[in-house]
N, C-alpha and C positions, 0 to 999 in steps of 0.2 A: 574970440570964439574959436574953439578947436575944431578939428575935423569931425569928430563924433557929434558934437552939438550941431554943426552945420548940416550934417546928414539927417539928424533928427528933425531939424526945422524943415528941410526939404520934404521929408516923409510926411510931416503933418500938412504941408501945403498941398501935396498930391492927394492926400486923403480928403481934404476939403474940396479939391477939384473933382475928385471922384464922386463925392456926395452931391455936388452941384450937378454933375452930368447925370447921376441917377435920378435926380429930381426932374431934369429936363426930359429924360426918357419916359418917366412916369407921366409927365404932363402931355408928352407927345401921344401917349397911348390913350389919354382921356379926351383930348381936344380933336376936333375935326379940322383938318387942314385941306383947304381946297386944292392945293397943288401937291398931289401925291408924290410926284417925282422929287420935289423939293424936300418933302417930309422924309422920304426914304434916304435921300442923300445926307440930310442932317443926322438921321439916325445911324447911318453907316459910319459917318465921320465920328460921331460920338462913340460908337462901338470900337472903332480903331483907336481913338484916343484913350478909351477905357483900357483896351488891351495893352497899349503902350505904357500907360501908368502902372498897370499891374506888373508888367515886365520890369519896369524901372524899380518898383517897390521890392520885387523879388531880388533884383540885382543888388540893390542897396542893402537888403537884409543879408545877402551873402557876403557883401563887402564888409558890413559891420561885424559879422561873425569872424571873418578872416582877420580883421583888425583886432578884435578881442583876443583871438588866438595868438596873434603876434605880440600883443601887450602881455599876455600871460606868459609866453615863452621868454620875453625879455625880463619880466619880473622874476621868473624862475632862475635865469642866468645871474641876475643881480643878487638874488638871495643866496645862490650857491657861492658866489664870490664873497659875499659878506660872511657866510659860514666858514669859508676857508680862512678868511682874515681873522675871525674870532678864534678858530682852532689854533692858528699860528701864534696869536697873542697868548692864548691859554697855555700852550706848550712853553713859550718863553717865560711866563710867570712861574710855571711849575719847575722849570729848570733853575730859575733864580732862587726859588724857595728851597730847592734841594741843595743848592750850593750853600745857602745860608745855614740850613740845618746841619750840613756836614761840617761847616766851620764851627758852629756851636758845639757839635759833638766833640770836635778836636779840642776845643777849649776846656770842655768839661772833663775829658779824659786826661788832659794835662794837669788839671787841678786834682783829679783823683790820684794820678801818679805821684804828685807832690805830697798829697796827704799820706799815701802809702809809704813814701820815702821817710817822711817825718815820723810815722809810726814805727818804722824799722829802727830809726835812730833812737826813739823812745825805748823800744825793746832792748836795744844795745846798751842804752844807759842803765836800764834796769838790771841787765846781766852784769854790767860793770859794778853796780852797787852790790849785787849779790856776791860777786867775786871778792870785792873789798871786805864784805861782811865775813866771808869764809876765811880770808886771810887774817882778819882781826880776831876771829874765833881761834884760829890756829896759834896766833901769837899769845892770846889769853891762856890757851891750854899749855903752851910752852912755859909761860910765866908761872902758871899754877904748878906745873910739874917742878919747875925750879924751886919755887917756894916750898913745895912739899918735901923735895929732897933736902933743902936747907934745914927745914924744921926737924926732919927725921935725924939728920946728922947732929943737930945742935940742941934739940929738946927731946929728952927721953921720958919725961914723966907724963902721967895720965892727963894732968891739967893741960899741958901743952898739946897733947894729942886731941883733947876735946876742943881746944881752941882752934886747932888746925882743921878739924872736921867742920866746925862752925864756919870757919873762914872759907873752906872749900864749898860748902853749901851756899854761902852768900855769893861767892864768885860765879857759881853755876846759875843762880837766879839772875844776877846782873847780866850774865852772858845771854840768857834766854830773853830777858827784857830788851837788851840791845838788838838782838836778832829780830824780835817782833817789831821794834820801832823801825829798823832798817827796811823790813818787808813792807810795813805800812806806808812808809815814806815813798818807796819805789812805786808801789801800786797807786798812791795818790798822784804822784807825778805823771804816771802813764795815763790815768783816767782824765786828769786835767788837760793834758796835751791832746788827747783824743777828743774831748769835748770841744776844745777850741777849734780843732780842724773841722768837726762836724758843723759847728756854728758858722764857720767861714764859708764852707760849701753851701750851706743853706742861704746865706746872704748873697753869695755870688751866683746863685742859680738863675738861669734865664727865666723871663716872665712866662714863656709858654710851658715851662715845667714847674710852675709855682704850685700846682696841685699835687706834685709828687713830694714825698717826704724822704729825706736822706736817712738811711739806716746803716748801722755798722756793717751788717752782712752784705749790703749793696756796695760798700766801698772796698772791703777786703774779703 
């Protein structure tokens, strides 16, 4: 039994005593007692005891209130300590989460940089193919010029001239087709490499960014 329960029990006992004394006082007022001095003494003792009980009840009530105040203050201190601990743990969790997010961001940036590097390599490859195409075109033009000069020097009739013109037309068409094929091939290689990089970024993307879609303009 704790202190508060003990005080409550004592308070109930005194209330019972007080009720009993009140009954005695009422009976004393109704009954005729032969010895008035004895009756007055008993009544006075009862009044004194009554006053004492009331004082004790008042004191116990004050003590109980003080105890409740102390308990409330102690609970408040405990609650503040608990809040401080929770805040400290929350800050630690937030710091850890920030570090994790920063590391993830570094990894993502590294992948983006790698994708950019590969794209630049792809563009360089495309430029190289274009340069080779230009050089091939120049060689074809030189060969055509050489053939034209040769035909002019060695063939003077109209038939040979017509054949030369047909040959020149065919060579130009072949050159145009070769240029188109080279451009198409370079573009296909670039698009294929870009697609592979985007798919790789999408696969390696952290789970917390799964709702975000990687787009070309987000990478470069």
